[in-house]
Kinemage of the C-alpha trace (Angstrom):
@kinemage 1
@onewidth
@group {chain A} dominant
@subgroup {mainchain}
@vectorlist {calphas} color= white
{ca met a 1} P -2.365 -56.889 27.214
{ca thr a 2} L 0.837 -57.920 25.926
{ca gly a 3} L 1.959 -60.443 23.712
{ca glu a 4} L 4.993 -62.069 23.000
{ca asp a 5} L 5.448 -65.681 24.125
{ca ser a 6} L 6.882 -68.826 23.414
{ca leu a 7} L 4.003 -71.238 24.703
{ca gln a 8} L 1.880 -71.683 21.803
{ca asp a 9} L 2.173 -74.942 21.139
{ca ala a 10} L 3.350 -76.149 25.217
{ca thr a 11} L 2.295 -76.533 28.686
{ca asp a 12} L 3.890 -75.922 31.540
{ca ala a 13} L 4.744 -78.947 34.299
{ca pro a 14} L 1.967 -80.010 36.534
{ca arg a 15} L 1.892 -77.715 39.613
{ca ser a 16} L -0.720 -77.884 42.630
{ca ser a 17} L -3.957 -75.382 42.330
{ca ser a 18} L -2.758 -74.257 46.231
{ca thr a 19} L 0.122 -72.296 44.786
{ca asp a 20} L 0.924 -68.976 46.421
{ca glu a 21} L 1.215 -65.648 44.473
{ca ser a 22} L 4.523 -66.016 43.175
{ca asp a 23} L 3.734 -69.441 41.986
{ca ala a 24} L 0.919 -68.006 40.063
{ca asn a 25} L 2.953 -65.442 38.450
{ca ser a 26} L 5.480 -67.804 36.750
{ca val a 27} L 2.773 -70.762 35.089
{ca val a 28} L 2.736 -68.382 32.104
{ca arg a 29} L 6.562 -66.465 32.639
{ca arg a 30} L 8.396 -69.025 34.054
{ca asp a 31} L 10.244 -68.471 37.629
{ca arg a 32} L 13.346 -66.633 35.866
{ca phe a 33} L 10.271 -63.930 34.699
{ca ser a 34} L 7.826 -63.312 37.336
{ca gly a 35} L 9.632 -60.710 39.456
{ca gly a 36} L 11.695 -57.718 39.658
{ca pro a 37} L 10.832 -54.060 39.514
{ca ala a 38} L 9.659 -53.841 35.611
{ca arg a 39} L 6.955 -56.431 36.509
{ca gly a 40} L 4.635 -53.986 37.629
{ca phe a 41} L 5.956 -51.207 34.578
{ca leu a 42} L 5.489 -54.281 32.119
{ca ser a 43} L 1.201 -55.050 33.038
{ca ser a 44} L -1.436 -54.155 31.537
{ca leu a 45} L -3.801 -56.012 33.905
{ca ala a 46} L -6.199 -53.233 35.426
{ca ala a 47} L -6.433 -51.668 31.698
{ca asp a 48} L -7.087 -54.868 30.411
{ca glu a 49} L -10.951 -55.216 31.907
{ca arg a 50} L -12.650 -53.528 28.848
{ca ile a 51} L -11.276 -56.107 27.133
{ca phe a 52} L -11.889 -59.425 30.052
{ca glu a 53} L -15.442 -60.411 28.100
{ca ala a 54} L -13.421 -60.665 24.713
{ca asp a 55} L -10.853 -62.789 26.335
{ca leu a 56} L -13.474 -65.357 27.647
{ca ala a 57} L -14.612 -65.855 24.468
{ca val a 58} L -11.640 -65.943 22.486
{ca asp a 59} L -11.031 -68.375 24.889
{ca arg a 60} L -14.112 -70.524 24.374
{ca ala a 61} L -14.018 -70.231 20.693
{ca his a 62} L -10.446 -71.841 20.711
{ca val a 63} L -10.936 -74.498 23.049
{ca val a 64} L -13.802 -75.666 21.131
{ca met a 65} L -11.960 -75.483 18.304
{ca leu a 66} L -9.285 -78.023 19.886
{ca ala a 67} L -11.474 -80.221 20.673
{ca glu a 68} L -13.565 -80.633 17.739
{ca ser a 69} L -10.010 -80.783 15.808
{ca ala a 70} L -8.912 -83.811 18.227
{ca val a 71} L -5.983 -81.104 19.185
{ca val a 72} L -7.750 -81.203 22.826
{ca glu a 73} L -9.633 -83.891 24.677
{ca asp a 74} L -13.353 -83.632 25.030
{ca asp a 75} L -12.982 -84.278 28.651
{ca thr a 76} L -10.195 -81.399 28.804
{ca ala a 77} L -12.178 -78.619 27.214
{ca ser a 78} L -14.809 -79.290 29.255
{ca asp a 79} L -13.192 -78.824 32.307
{ca ile a 80} L -11.507 -75.772 30.911
{ca leu a 81} L -14.947 -74.356 29.678
{ca arg a 82} L -16.177 -74.839 32.872
{ca ala a 83} L -13.080 -72.677 34.290
{ca leu a 84} L -13.660 -70.245 32.386
{ca asp a 85} L -17.423 -69.410 32.848
{ca ala a 86} L -16.608 -69.074 37.066
{ca ile a 87} L -13.976 -66.838 35.890
{ca glu a 88} L -16.748 -65.238 33.969
{ca val a 89} L -19.292 -64.944 37.543
{ca asp a 90} L -16.426 -64.424 39.447
{ca gly a 91} L -15.529 -61.026 37.377
{ca his a 92} L -12.324 -58.956 36.136
{ca ala a 93} L -11.684 -57.861 39.951
{ca ser a 94} L -10.754 -61.946 41.135
{ca leu a 95} L -8.094 -62.801 38.717
{ca pro a 96} L -4.444 -63.312 39.976
{ca asp a 97} L -2.205 -60.520 39.458
{ca gly a 98} L -0.144 -61.228 36.096
{ca glu a 99} L 0.766 -59.487 33.038
{ca asp a 100} L -2.091 -59.004 31.238
{ca val a 101} L -5.521 -60.368 31.653
{ca his a 102} L -4.926 -63.362 29.139
{ca glu a 103} L -2.168 -64.449 31.470
{ca ala a 104} L -4.284 -63.980 34.512
{ca ile a 105} L -7.292 -66.040 33.292
{ca glu a 106} L -4.878 -68.861 31.946
{ca thr a 107} L -3.454 -69.056 35.396
{ca ala a 108} L -6.446 -69.092 36.977
{ca val a 109} L -7.770 -71.649 34.855
{ca ile a 110} L -4.816 -73.612 35.631
{ca asp a 111} L -5.637 -73.093 39.121
{ca ala a 112} L -9.110 -74.438 38.755
{ca val a 113} L -8.176 -77.519 36.787
{ca gly a 114} L -4.726 -78.419 37.291
{ca ser a 115} L -1.908 -78.641 34.266
{ca asp a 116} L -4.150 -79.845 32.010
{ca gly a 117} L -5.947 -76.447 32.066
{ca gly a 118} L -2.508 -75.247 30.204
{ca lys a 119} L -3.948 -76.951 27.207
{ca met a 120} L -6.427 -74.027 26.207
{ca his a 121} L -3.211 -71.962 24.954
{ca thr a 122} L -1.902 -74.866 22.649
{ca ala a 123} L -1.737 -73.536 18.805
{ca arg a 124} L -1.563 -70.112 19.433
{ca ser a 125} L 0.146 -67.441 21.010
{ca arg a 126} L -0.927 -64.351 23.317
{ca asn a 127} L 0.348 -62.280 19.912
{ca asp a 128} L -2.918 -63.629 18.041
{ca glu a 129} L -4.979 -63.749 20.891
{ca val a 130} L -4.219 -60.319 21.865
{ca ala a 131} L -4.868 -59.354 18.410
{ca ala a 132} L -8.493 -61.283 18.158
{ca cys a 133} L -9.642 -59.462 21.316
{ca ile a 134} L -9.032 -56.084 20.168
{ca arg a 135} L -10.906 -56.692 16.988
{ca tyr a 136} L -13.934 -58.132 19.090
{ca arg a 137} L -14.386 -55.531 21.788
{ca leu a 138} L -13.613 -52.520 19.050
{ca arg a 139} L -16.377 -54.069 16.706
{ca glu a 140} L -18.587 -53.702 19.449
{ca asp a 141} L -17.352 -50.177 19.873
{ca val a 142} L -18.121 -49.099 16.772
{ca leu a 143} L -21.307 -50.449 16.546
{ca glu a 144} L -22.138 -48.254 19.527
{ca ala a 145} L -20.788 -45.124 17.551
{ca leu a 146} L -22.775 -46.153 14.644
{ca glu a 147} L -25.622 -46.191 16.393
{ca ala a 148} L -25.352 -42.840 17.837
{ca thr a 149} L -24.464 -41.198 14.317
{ca leu a 150} L -27.494 -42.660 13.156
{ca ala a 151} L -29.344 -40.750 16.701
{ca leu a 152} L -27.760 -37.418 15.518
{ca arg a 153} L -28.892 -38.451 11.645
{ca glu a 154} L -32.498 -38.654 13.041
{ca ala a 155} L -32.181 -35.377 15.301
{ca leu a 156} L -30.513 -33.855 11.987
{ca ser a 157} L -33.607 -34.559 10.120
{ca ala a 158} L -36.683 -34.125 12.298
{ca val a 159} L -35.191 -30.488 12.726
{ca ala a 160} L -34.785 -29.684 8.657
{ca ser a 161} L -38.612 -31.430 8.664
{ca glu a 162} L -40.037 -29.572 11.264
{ca his a 163} L -38.531 -25.895 9.592
{ca val a 164} L -38.328 -26.408 5.431
{ca glu a 165} L -39.502 -22.856 5.449
{ca thr a 166} L -37.791 -21.376 8.836
{ca thr a 167} L -35.352 -18.706 7.281
{ca met a 168} L -32.550 -17.862 8.670
{ca pro a 169} L -28.926 -15.876 7.668
{ca gly a 170} L -26.228 -18.114 5.919
{ca tyr a 171} L -22.831 -16.859 6.806
{ca thr a 172} L -19.374 -17.156 5.636
{ca his a 173} L -16.708 -16.009 7.799
{ca leu a 174} L -18.996 -15.203 10.395
{ca gln a 175} L -20.243 -12.370 8.068
{ca pro a 176} L -24.055 -12.308 6.494
{ca ala a 177} L -23.885 -13.974 3.543
{ca gln a 178} L -27.145 -15.200 2.069
{ca pro a 179} L -30.277 -16.280 3.260
{ca thr a 180} L -30.945 -19.989 3.696
{ca thr a 181} L -33.725 -22.065 5.840
{ca val a 182} L -32.544 -23.817 9.207
{ca ala a 183} L -33.513 -26.996 7.270
{ca his a 184} L -30.902 -26.298 4.324
{ca trp a 185} L -28.494 -26.015 7.298
{ca ala a 186} L -29.589 -29.026 9.668
{ca leu a 187} L -29.054 -31.403 6.649
{ca ser a 188} L -25.996 -29.793 5.454
{ca tyr a 189} L -24.716 -31.715 8.805
{ca glu a 190} L -26.784 -34.636 8.225
{ca gly a 191} L -24.863 -35.237 5.122
{ca ala a 192} L -21.273 -35.065 6.512
{ca ile a 193} L -22.930 -37.270 9.574
{ca arg a 194} L -23.857 -39.414 7.087
{ca arg a 195} L -20.337 -40.200 5.300
{ca asp a 196} L -19.346 -40.538 8.787
{ca thr a 197} L -21.694 -43.608 9.238
{ca glu a 198} L -20.446 -44.852 5.749
{ca arg a 199} L -16.541 -44.683 7.030
{ca leu a 200} L -16.930 -46.555 10.054
{ca leu a 201} L -18.905 -49.037 8.070
{ca glu a 202} L -16.215 -49.463 5.971
{ca ala a 203} L -13.693 -49.720 8.720
{ca tyr a 204} L -15.734 -52.427 10.536
{ca ala a 205} L -15.386 -54.367 7.492
{ca arg a 206} L -11.889 -53.976 7.721
{ca ile a 207} L -12.241 -55.123 11.910
{ca asn a 208} L -14.363 -57.829 11.740
{ca val a 209} L -11.810 -60.558 10.447
{ca ser a 210} L -10.142 -62.959 12.949
{ca pro a 211} L -6.349 -63.123 13.113
{ca leu a 212} L -6.263 -66.194 15.415
{ca gly a 213} L -4.660 -69.105 14.595
{ca gly a 214} L -1.630 -66.919 13.609
{ca ala a 215} L 0.006 -67.508 16.722
{ca ala a 216} L 3.149 -65.968 17.407
{ca phe a 217} L 3.481 -64.826 14.083
{ca ala a 218} L 4.596 -67.936 12.187
{ca gly a 219} L 1.400 -69.944 12.421
{ca thr a 220} L 1.610 -73.698 14.166
{ca thr a 221} L 2.703 -77.414 13.796
{ca phe a 222} L -1.091 -78.296 15.178
{ca asp a 223} L -3.936 -79.231 12.465
{ca ile a 224} L -6.268 -76.367 13.739
{ca asp a 225} L -9.470 -74.869 11.966
{ca arg a 226} L -9.074 -71.151 12.060
{ca glu a 227} L -12.110 -70.259 9.279
{ca arg a 228} L -14.064 -72.366 12.713
{ca thr a 229} L -12.765 -69.528 15.235
{ca ala a 230} L -13.471 -67.157 12.796
{ca glu a 231} L -17.618 -68.730 12.850
{ca leu a 232} L -17.675 -69.269 16.265
{ca leu a 233} L -16.675 -65.516 17.643
{ca gly a 234} L -18.786 -63.766 14.518
{ca phe a 235} L -16.018 -62.444 12.710
{ca asp a 236} L -16.870 -62.437 8.735
{ca gly a 237} L -13.232 -64.287 7.569
{ca val a 238} L -9.383 -64.709 8.796
{ca ile a 239} L -6.473 -62.528 7.888
{ca glu a 240} L -4.337 -65.060 5.934
{ca asn a 241} L -0.797 -64.488 6.237
{ca ser a 242} L 0.418 -65.349 10.269
{ca met a 243} L 2.583 -62.782 10.396
{ca asp a 244} L 0.147 -60.126 9.356
{ca ala a 245} L -2.850 -61.454 11.452
{ca ser a 246} L -0.589 -61.234 14.857
{ca ser a 247} L 1.099 -57.808 14.806
{ca ser a 248} L -1.053 -55.599 12.058
{ca arg a 249} L -2.974 -52.578 13.842
{ca asp a 250} L -3.641 -50.829 10.780
{ca phe a 251} L -7.596 -51.496 11.279
{ca leu a 252} L -6.845 -49.893 15.218
{ca leu a 253} L -5.496 -46.294 13.313
{ca glu a 254} L -8.349 -46.735 10.798
{ca thr a 255} L -10.964 -46.549 13.252
{ca val a 256} L -9.508 -43.319 15.515
{ca gln a 257} L -9.019 -41.464 12.145
{ca glu a 258} L -12.536 -42.122 11.319
{ca leu a 259} L -13.647 -41.170 15.063
{ca ser a 260} L -11.597 -38.248 14.662
{ca thr a 261} L -12.805 -37.105 11.462
{ca leu a 262} L -16.038 -37.790 13.052
{ca ser a 263} L -15.324 -35.576 15.806
{ca thr a 264} L -14.252 -32.672 13.801
{ca thr a 265} L -17.238 -32.639 11.929
{ca leu a 266} L -19.313 -32.529 15.596
{ca ser a 267} L -17.175 -29.764 16.694
{ca gly a 268} L -18.360 -27.712 13.697
{ca leu a 269} L -22.146 -28.563 14.603
{ca ala a 270} L -21.316 -27.778 18.072
{ca glu a 271} L -19.696 -24.188 17.384
{ca asp a 272} L -22.776 -23.503 14.967
{ca val a 273} L -25.685 -24.110 17.729
{ca ile a 274} L -23.036 -22.103 20.125
{ca leu a 275} L -23.264 -19.146 17.779
{ca phe a 276} L -26.613 -19.381 17.568
{ca ala a 277} L -27.162 -19.523 21.307
{ca asn a 278} L -25.472 -16.205 21.568
{ca arg a 279} L -27.837 -14.648 18.852
{ca gly a 280} L -30.567 -15.983 20.103
{ca phe a 281} L -31.292 -18.259 17.163
{ca val a 282} L -31.743 -21.355 19.279
{ca asp a 283} L -32.433 -22.342 23.115
{ca leu a 284} L -30.864 -25.441 24.399
{ca ser a 285} L -33.107 -27.436 26.706
{ca asp a 286} L -31.462 -26.497 30.071
{ca asp a 287} L -30.038 -30.886 30.019
{ca tyr a 288} L -27.971 -29.365 28.057
{ca ser a 289} L -26.596 -25.926 29.471
{ca ser a 290} L -25.797 -24.633 32.614
{ca thr a 291} L -25.420 -21.584 34.857
{ca ser a 292} L -22.309 -19.535 36.246
{ca ser a 293} L -21.286 -19.929 40.254
{ca ile a 294} L -21.607 -16.342 40.374
{ca met a 295} L -23.936 -15.168 37.857
{ca pro a 296} L -27.214 -17.085 38.017
{ca gln a 297} L -28.529 -15.202 35.378
{ca lys a 298} L -26.714 -16.948 32.436
{ca lys a 299} L -27.226 -19.927 30.547
{ca asn a 300} L -24.226 -21.652 28.971
{ca pro a 301} L -23.996 -24.132 26.284
{ca asp a 302} L -21.712 -26.140 27.990
{ca thr a 303} L -21.936 -29.474 26.754
{ca leu a 304} L -21.536 -27.994 23.963
{ca glu a 305} L -18.272 -26.707 24.252
{ca leu a 306} L -16.844 -29.978 25.953
{ca val a 307} L -18.245 -31.848 22.563
{ca arg a 308} L -16.088 -29.281 20.332
{ca ala a 309} L -12.746 -29.988 22.299
{ca val a 310} L -13.400 -33.306 22.113
{ca ala a 311} L -12.347 -32.995 18.458
{ca gly a 312} L -8.868 -31.967 19.999
{ca asp a 313} L -9.107 -35.683 22.181
{ca ala a 314} L -9.387 -37.597 18.509
{ca ala a 315} L -7.335 -35.847 17.170
{ca ala a 316} L -4.426 -36.516 19.771
{ca gly a 317} L -5.595 -40.355 19.947
{ca val a 318} L -4.774 -40.512 16.101
{ca gln a 319} L -1.183 -38.623 16.438
{ca gly a 320} L -0.480 -40.823 19.865
{ca leu a 321} L -1.497 -44.313 18.006
{ca thr a 322} L 0.637 -42.793 14.706
{ca thr a 323} L 3.467 -42.654 16.791
{ca thr a 324} L 3.575 -45.995 18.483
{ca leu a 325} L 3.009 -47.901 15.197
{ca lys a 326} L 5.516 -45.725 12.868
{ca gly a 327} L 8.113 -47.856 12.105
{ca leu a 328} L 7.807 -50.891 14.431
{ca pro a 329} L 9.311 -53.987 12.563
{ca arg a 330} L 7.236 -56.955 12.038
{ca ala a 331} L 6.075 -58.969 13.885
{ca tyr a 332} L 5.011 -58.013 17.284
{ca asn a 333} L 6.875 -55.324 19.762
{ca arg a 334} L 5.604 -54.791 23.172
{ca asp a 335} L 5.096 -50.905 22.079
{ca leu a 336} L 1.668 -52.125 20.650
{ca gln a 337} L 0.635 -52.555 24.647
{ca arg a 338} L 0.867 -49.138 24.326
{ca ala a 339} L -1.220 -48.533 21.500
{ca thr a 340} L -4.639 -49.444 22.793
{ca pro a 341} L -5.151 -46.607 25.068
{ca his a 342} L -5.276 -44.550 22.416
{ca ala a 343} L -7.483 -46.369 20.516
{ca trp a 344} L -10.488 -46.905 23.506
{ca ser a 345} L -9.982 -43.357 24.974
{ca thr a 346} L -11.113 -41.788 21.576
{ca val a 347} L -13.570 -44.160 21.263
{ca asp a 348} L -15.172 -43.159 24.314
{ca ala a 349} L -15.194 -39.693 23.940
{ca val a 350} L -16.276 -39.325 20.639
{ca leu a 351} L -19.070 -41.418 21.296
{ca glu a 352} L -20.207 -39.883 24.301
{ca ala a 353} L -19.786 -36.664 22.454
{ca thr a 354} L -21.912 -37.900 19.286
{ca arg a 355} L -24.978 -38.809 21.775
{ca val a 356} L -24.435 -35.409 23.758
{ca ala a 357} L -24.982 -33.889 20.416
{ca ala a 358} L -27.975 -35.681 19.353
{ca gly a 359} L -29.642 -34.805 22.717
{ca ala a 360} L -28.385 -30.954 22.049
{ca val a 361} L -29.951 -31.112 18.547
{ca ala a 362} L -33.521 -33.040 19.373
{ca thr a 363} L -34.493 -31.029 22.520
{ca ala a 364} L -33.297 -27.253 20.834
{ca glu a 365} L -35.542 -24.890 20.022
{ca trp a 366} L -35.530 -22.236 17.373
{ca asn a 367} L -36.731 -18.692 17.889
{ca glu a 368} L -38.164 -18.584 14.448
{ca glu a 369} L -38.595 -14.423 14.636
{ca ala a 370} L -35.174 -14.100 15.787
{ca leu a 371} L -34.688 -15.909 12.881
{ca ala a 372} L -36.408 -14.269 9.844
{ca ala a 373} L -35.323 -11.176 11.292
{ca glu a 374} L -31.924 -11.741 10.376
{ca ala a 375} L -32.308 -13.218 7.928
{ca gly a 376} L -31.725 -10.584 5.486
{ca ala a 377} L -29.010 -8.570 7.474
{ca gly a 378} L -26.074 -7.104 5.643
{ca phe a 379} L -28.123 -6.781 2.562
{ca ser a 380} L -27.637 -11.064 2.511
{ca thr a 381} L -29.798 -10.966 -0.547
{ca ala a 382} L -27.540 -8.962 -2.848
{ca thr a 383} L -26.745 -12.136 -4.379
{ca gly a 384} L -29.860 -12.903 -5.754
{ca val a 385} L -30.487 -9.287 -7.310
{ca ala a 386} L -27.008 -9.605 -8.919
{ca asp a 387} L -28.355 -13.199 -10.361
{ca leu a 388} L -31.450 -11.501 -11.755
{ca leu a 389} L -29.851 -8.847 -13.378
{ca ala a 390} L -27.970 -11.108 -14.901
{ca ala a 391} L -30.624 -13.394 -16.168
{ca asn a 392} L -31.948 -10.304 -17.303
{ca gly a 393} L -29.123 -9.650 -19.581
{ca val a 394} L -26.673 -7.616 -17.228
{ca pro a 395} L -23.199 -9.313 -17.690
{ca phe a 396} L -22.607 -11.036 -14.106
{ca arg a 397} L -19.629 -8.405 -12.949
{ca thr a 398} L -21.522 -5.593 -13.575
{ca ala a 399} L -24.585 -6.964 -11.526
{ca his a 400} L -21.763 -7.526 -8.818
{ca glu a 401} L -20.973 -3.859 -9.101
{ca ile a 402} L -24.283 -2.455 -9.226
{ca val a 403} L -25.090 -4.266 -5.946
{ca ala a 404} L -21.619 -3.810 -4.269
{ca val a 405} L -22.248 -0.249 -4.700
{ca ala a 406} L -25.789 -0.265 -3.576
{ca ala a 407} L -24.054 -2.400 -0.416
{ca glu a 408} L -22.561 0.916 0.740
{ca asn a 409} L -25.451 2.796 0.240
{ca gly a 410} L -27.942 0.907 2.272
{ca gly a 411} L -29.022 -1.773 0.145
{ca asp a 412} L -32.135 -1.075 -0.205
{ca tyr a 413} L -34.400 -0.774 -3.591
{ca ala a 414} L -33.033 3.187 -3.689
{ca ala a 415} L -29.828 2.398 -3.629
{ca ile a 416} L -29.834 -0.235 -5.822
{ca glu a 417} L -31.793 2.127 -8.145
{ca ala a 418} L -29.196 4.798 -8.291
{ca ala a 419} L -26.319 2.355 -8.318
{ca ala a 420} L -27.955 1.020 -11.475
{ca glu a 421} L -28.120 3.944 -13.123
{ca asp a 422} L -24.792 5.320 -11.963
{ca val a 423} L -22.925 2.450 -13.554
{ca leu a 424} L -25.135 1.096 -16.726
{ca gly a 425} L -25.983 4.706 -17.368
{ca glu a 426} L -29.522 3.373 -17.646
{ca pro a 427} L -32.906 3.356 -15.504
{ca leu a 428} L -32.996 -0.115 -13.098
{ca glu a 429} L -36.381 -0.663 -14.657
{ca thr a 430} L -34.403 -0.834 -18.596
{ca tyr a 431} L -33.413 -4.444 -17.283
{ca ala a 432} L -35.406 -5.719 -14.244
{ca asp a 433} L -39.107 -5.205 -13.358
{ca ser a 434} L -39.281 -3.200 -9.853
{ca gly a 435} L -41.177 -5.748 -8.016
{ca ala a 436} L -38.917 -8.787 -9.872
{ca val a 437} L -36.043 -6.911 -7.522
{ca arg a 438} L -38.230 -6.181 -4.705
{ca ser a 439} L -38.755 -9.760 -4.249
{ca ala a 440} L -35.384 -10.281 -4.727
{ca leu a 441} L -34.527 -8.667 -1.506
{ca asp a 442} L -37.298 -10.300 0.240
{ca pro a 443} L -35.083 -13.531 2.569
{ca ala a 444} L -37.963 -15.639 2.347
{ca ala a 445} L -38.460 -15.365 -2.032
{ca ser a 446} L -34.543 -15.332 -2.263
{ca val a 447} L -34.454 -18.511 -0.590
{ca ala a 448} L -37.547 -19.946 -2.896
{ca ser a 449} L -35.737 -18.880 -5.203
{ca arg a 450} L -32.805 -21.249 -4.619
{ca asp a 451} L -34.187 -24.320 -6.200
{ca ser a 452} L -31.678 -26.052 -8.216
{ca met a 453} L -30.400 -29.295 -6.533
{ca gly a 454} L -29.358 -29.077 -2.834
{ca gly a 455} L -30.714 -25.840 -2.631
{ca pro a 456} L -32.456 -24.058 0.522
{ca ala a 457} L -35.792 -23.790 -1.641
{ca pro a 458} L -38.572 -26.198 0.080
{ca asp a 459} L -38.881 -27.878 -2.947
{ca ala a 460} L -35.354 -29.048 -3.219
{ca val a 461} L -35.058 -29.661 1.054
{ca glu a 462} L -37.882 -31.642 0.316
{ca ser a 463} L -35.990 -34.057 -1.819
{ca gln a 464} L -32.482 -34.065 0.388
{ca leu a 465} L -34.697 -34.657 3.434
{ca glu a 466} L -36.205 -37.801 0.977
{ca ser a 467} L -32.433 -38.794 0.435
{ca ala a 468} L -31.461 -38.509 3.991
{ca arg a 469} L -34.511 -40.558 5.526
{ca asp a 470} L -33.529 -43.124 2.462
{ca ala a 471} L -30.319 -43.515 3.855
{ca leu a 472} L -30.626 -43.273 7.601
{ca glu a 473} L -33.241 -46.646 6.785
{ca ser a 474} L -30.527 -48.563 4.707
{ca his a 475} L -27.425 -47.670 7.147
{ca glu a 476} L -30.225 -48.240 10.285
{ca ala a 477} L -30.886 -51.781 8.150
{ca ala a 478} L -27.251 -52.544 7.950
{ca val a 479} L -26.618 -51.868 11.406
{ca asp a 480} L -28.954 -54.413 12.594
{ca asp a 481} L -27.896 -56.919 10.076
{ca leu a 482} L -24.265 -56.333 11.828
{ca glu a 483} L -25.915 -56.571 15.317
{ca thr a 484} L -27.782 -59.449 14.298
{ca ala a 485} L -24.451 -61.455 13.408
{ca leu a 486} L -23.094 -61.082 16.318
{ca glu a 487} L -25.593 -61.766 18.360
{ca thr a 488} L -26.457 -65.037 16.321
{ca ala a 489} L -22.283 -66.054 16.549
{ca his a 490} L -22.464 -65.161 20.408
{ca asp a 491} L -25.857 -67.917 20.649
{ca glu a 492} L -23.555 -70.503 18.940
{ca leu a 493} L -20.773 -70.512 20.752
{ca arg a 494} L -22.800 -70.445 23.853
{ca ser a 495} L -24.757 -73.261 22.333
{ca glu a 496} L -21.250 -75.291 21.189
{ca val a 497} L -19.526 -74.411 25.007
{ca met a 498} L -22.803 -76.367 26.803
{ca thr a 499} L -22.204 -79.425 24.843
{ca tyr a 500} L -19.043 -79.874 26.780
{ca ala a 501} L -21.061 -79.328 30.077
């Protein structure tokens, strides 16, 4: 996936279709640049298999536009388009050697139809061609990532819906802090993944614009229709400045950054579930676990450990891509050939991790008894007792001191009663009914009392669930619309190509 060619407005001299491999290599680069020990180092042909289909689509749209604009004759366009169909059938593996997939496809077309095949490259450079292919393929990857986030959010919402009243211990610093519910925990991650969905949708909008027509960077002398190629390829519009169109890769960096943020969310989710499994709060499906090679009694949350590790891979992708792009002058530099591998590896790793996380969450079983038994551990209802005292006229800091003293002495009703007498100099009942204090000590009652917006009380959680469902439905519709738009563009391009058959 190289760039920087000087052939945007010309074709090579006529040549036979029965050339040897050395000649084939020279179709685009010429004899002077077709050999030597650096050829293999320069080549990205093997790695470009990922954008093989994208390049064929970009070629077809460009050729159709050239024919419609009377830049290339209809008969020539027909020959080129038929050759591209044959290349698609034969597959990437059948391409001749070359520096990249773009050169190899062009060489194969010229081999098939003769020198007129070189007219497919009229009014463009590999610089804008490469940029278009990356965007074409990346938007498909981002749509897959979006689908994966939707599936994970659906799984989290399903867990929340089932466990609205399932109390569990809540932690800060991994210490028992306050009782909460499984639903409240699950929806905390749904909200975070929802924002990841929104960020990816925003990134998609900046990916889905066409650089075609930017040529090497200074546009072209031919009367081309940039909007038409954008339409045929399903892009929402064009990048106006030709230098920006051919050289910018900020859309790549943004996408990798958003995926890294998603992977960080996934890592936290994985860590929580790993800890919950360790404490007997949740049982992962065997499909998302493994056993030891020597200790058969063990059930390890291996898949989630790998999900947790993917955050490191994604962060490395951001760092690698940022470093590659840092300080590059306009317009095209060969460094950009090393940029896309960072993006593709990050896309693949985070997509797989998201799917695995969704499956693990959807199939896990929650141990409600164990969770309820631990919900009040470590005097986790202390804040509720302090709130109760504060609501009855005790300054909160004084109430905080009372429950702190009580915590040092067991944290039960008797300890609170003694602490109140010690700190206030008055009986506890002067400020709070004993029944109310005992209720505040109960984890389930404590959770039910926290009914502020976004809290863990069942009514508050139901409201959050409704918001989660509404947002999921909206985002599903948005993704469906994007996918439909691409399918429509694909069908239109194929229809236009068929008119030249």
